[in-house]
N, C-alpha and C positions, 0 to 999 in steps of 0.2 A: 386438518393438515398435520403431517408428521415431520418432525424436525430432527435431524441427526447432528446438527451443528452444535459444537461446543466452543464458546468464546475462550480464547486463550488469555491467561494472566488476568482473569476477571476480577478476582479479589484484590489483586495488587493494583489493577488499574482504577478501581473504584476508590480505594484507599488513597492513591496518588492524586486523584482529582480533587480530593478534600471537598466533597459536595456541600454546598451551602444552601440552605432553605430559601426558596423564592428566587433564586438566581437562574440565569439562562446558560444552558450547556449545549454544545453542538457535537453530534456524532457525525463526522464528515464521511465515514464509510460504513453506512448503516448495516449492510449485508442482511443477515437473518435477525438482526436486532438483539443479539445475545447480550452485548455490552450495554446497550440502551435500556433493555429490560432490567438488567442488573442495577444500573444506576437509579432507575425509577423505583425499584423495589427497595433499595437502600435509603432513598430519600424521596418519597412520593410528592413532595411539594415543589421540586424544581420544574422548570420549563425546559423541554427538550426539543431541539431541532435536529431531525435526521435527514441526511443527504445521501443519495445513491443514484448512479446513473442507470442502474439495472432495474427495469420496471418489474421484473420478476421478484427481485429482492424487496422492493417497496411493498409488493402485495403480501409477501411473507411477513415483513416487518409490521404492516398495518394489522394483520391478523393477531400477531403476538402481542401488540401493544393496545389492544382493544380496551383494556381496563384503564388505560391512561390517556384516552382520546382527548380529553379537555385540555391537557397541558402539552400535548405532542403535536408538532408540525412536521410533516414529511414532504420532502422536496425531490423531485427527479432532476438531477443535474450533476455535473462533475465538480468535485470539491475544489478544483482550481478556481472556481467562480465563487468561492466562499464569501468574499467581500461584497460582491454585487447581490448575492442571494440575501444576505442579511440587510443590506441597504434597502432592498425591496420591501423588506418587512419593517423598516424604520428602526432597525437595531444597529447601534453604533459600537456597543461593547458587550462582552460576554465574560462569564466567570470561569469558563473552561471549554477546551476543545479536545476531542479525542480523534486520532487517525489510526485506523488499523489497516496497514498497507498491504496490497497484494490481492490475490484471488481468494474468494471465500469458499469454504467447504461445500456449500450447496452448488456453486458454479462448477467446482471440480467434479463433484459426484454426478452432475447432470451430463450424460454422455453427449447429448445433442449439442452442447455448447462448444465442444471441440477443445477444451482446455487440457484434457488428460491424454497422456500417451499410453495409458492402460486400457482405454475404451475407444472403440472404432466410431468415428463420426467425421462429418465434413470439417475441413479446416476452417475454423471460425475464430474463437478466442476473443470475441468482442464483449466487453463488459456493458457497453451501450449498444443494444441490438440495432439501433438506427444508424450507427456510424457506418460511413461508406468504406472504411478500410478494415479488412479482415486478414487473417493469416493466409488464406487462399491467395489473395492478391499479392501479398509480399513473396510468398514461396514461388508463385507462378509467373510473376512479372518483374521482380526486381533483378537488377544486374548482379553478376557474380561478386563483384567487389563490394556492393552494398549488403548482400546476404552475408558475406564473410564478416563485414564490419559489425553488423547487428548481432550475429551469433557470438562474435568475440567479445564486443563491448558489453552487451547485456546478459550474455550467458556465461562469460569468462570461460569459454570453451576452447581448449588448446587445439582442437581439431576443426576449428571453425573454417579455415580455408578449404580443407579437404571436404567437409560436409557441403559447403557452398559449391564446390566443383561437382560433386556427385549430384546435387540437386539439378544444377544446369544440365548435366548429361542426361538425367532422367526425363527432363522436360522435353527433350527432342522426341521422346516416344509418346508424348501427350501430357496433358495437365496432371499434376499431382493433386488428387481430389481429397484424400482422407488422412486422418491422424495416423492410421495404420500404414498407409503408403509412405508417409514421411518417416515413421519409425523404422521401416524396413531400409530406406535409403540411408539413414543415419548409421544403422548398425553395419551396413556395407562400407560406409566411409570410415568408421573408426576401426583401427586394427584390432584383431581378436584379443591380443594380449592386454590392450587398454580397456576392452570391454569387460574383462574377466573380474576386475575389482572396482570398488567404488559404487556410486549411485547408478541408477538406470542410464544407459547411454544417450537416451533422448532428453533427459531432464533438463540439461542446460540449454539445449536448443529450443525446447518448448518454452522455457522461461524467457528466453530472449525474444522470441516471436510475440509472446503475450505482452511483454513490456513494450515492445515496438508498436504493436497494434493500438494499445491503449495509452501510449505516451505516458507511462506511469511515473517515470522519474521526472519528467518535465512538469507534470501536474503536482507532484510532491513538492518540488522546489518552490513553485508559485504558491501553493497552499500554505506551506510553512510560514512564509513572510507575511501573508495575509492574516493567518491566525494569530501570530504574535502581535501584529498591529491592532487586532480587534480585542485582545485581552485587556481587562481592567487591571489595575494594580492588585497584585496578589492572586490574579487569575492564573490558571495553570494549563499548559499544553502537554498532553500525553501522546506519544507516538509509539506504535508497535510495528517493528519491521521484521522481515523474515529472511532476508538475505543481505550480504555484505554491501551490495550497491546502494540499497535503500538506507541501510544503517550508516554508511559513510556519509551520505548527504545530510542526514539528521544530526550526526555527531559533529560534523564540520560547521554546520550552520549554528548549532548551539554554542560551540566554542566561540564562534565569531560574536555571538551576542553576549558573551561573558565580559567583553570589553577589555580583554588583555591587550597590552601594548604590542603594536605591530611594527615599531621602528626598528631599523637596523641596529644590531648590538653595539656598533661602533659610535653611535650618536651619544653625545654627553648628556642630553636631556630629551625627554619625550616630546615629540611634536605631532604625533598622530591624533592625540586628544580622544582616544577611544574611551567610551563610557559604557558601563555594564548596563544591559537592558533586562537581563534575566538572571536568576540564580538556578543552579542545578539542584533538584529535589533529591536526586540520588547521584552520587559521583560515578558509579558504575551502572550499566544497564541492568534492569531486573530481568531474570530469566525464570523459566518454569521449574517448579519443584519436581522432585522425583515422583512424588504422588500424582501430580498432574500429568507428568509424561506417561505414567502407567495407564491413565484412562484416555489420554489425548496425545498420541505420538506426534501429531502435526505441530505441537507446541515446541518441539525440540529446538528449532532454530529461531524461535521468537525472542525478540529483545525489546524491552520497554524503557524508553527514556522520557523523563519528565522535567520540565522547567517551569519556574514561577516568575511572573513578570514583577519587576521591582517598581517601587513607587518612583514616579517620574521617568520610568523607562519608556522609550519610544523607538520606533523604527521608521526608516524613510523608504 
């Protein structure tokens, strides 16, 4: 098997997790196992649980991690089910959790998966190929207002309403079948002047559809809470995000866990009784170095945030 996948912020992630011999670590978004392989290479005595809902990703990971079969457990599931997955193994706490959010390079590069606006394929975008909801269904069956909301909310696309309008109009001529068909519609919907600068005109819409198909933000919110609850004292949670929507969710949840007072400023004494659950390992998110960007341009938007659970820290 050939792998072109380069895990982003690999060195920084391994250092941030502070791997301890004999402890259990979870890679919630296994992908091509780049981070997992790096973790096991750095400390071969850890036990690793790798989770991914994509069966093709699991096969790639199994191949790459062959040398560590004895201490690796691979699970096909959505990481939003983290707690039940570990409970099924009799595990109640772990020393570290890694989440690398979003679509992986192999998924983008596989034209048939329909994630890329650069390659012709059926509209799909499912990370779990057994899921009943795909991009074709959203594009061809959702009402205009729902399409507009998805493209605006998840893609932060200023032309969302116009793109939704053009999609509905095109559907009158028959189903919109492929990524190429959708790109053509988006280019028609966005005025030429707006298309002349900035990223590819379809980037935001494709991002929005992918997030909606896989409920990525909902899964992230659920998984974050479960991960912190499962951490043992001094255990660490590392999260890599690639766009502002993901990063905002992570940043705001981590801020909530810091236990800062939430009382109105006019109250004479604190009554919220907020208690810190974690500490920030790095005050600012870690970003890719210029050296990494030269070899892996996809790391440009990556941000790594890490927290460590405090003694006595708990979540409800």
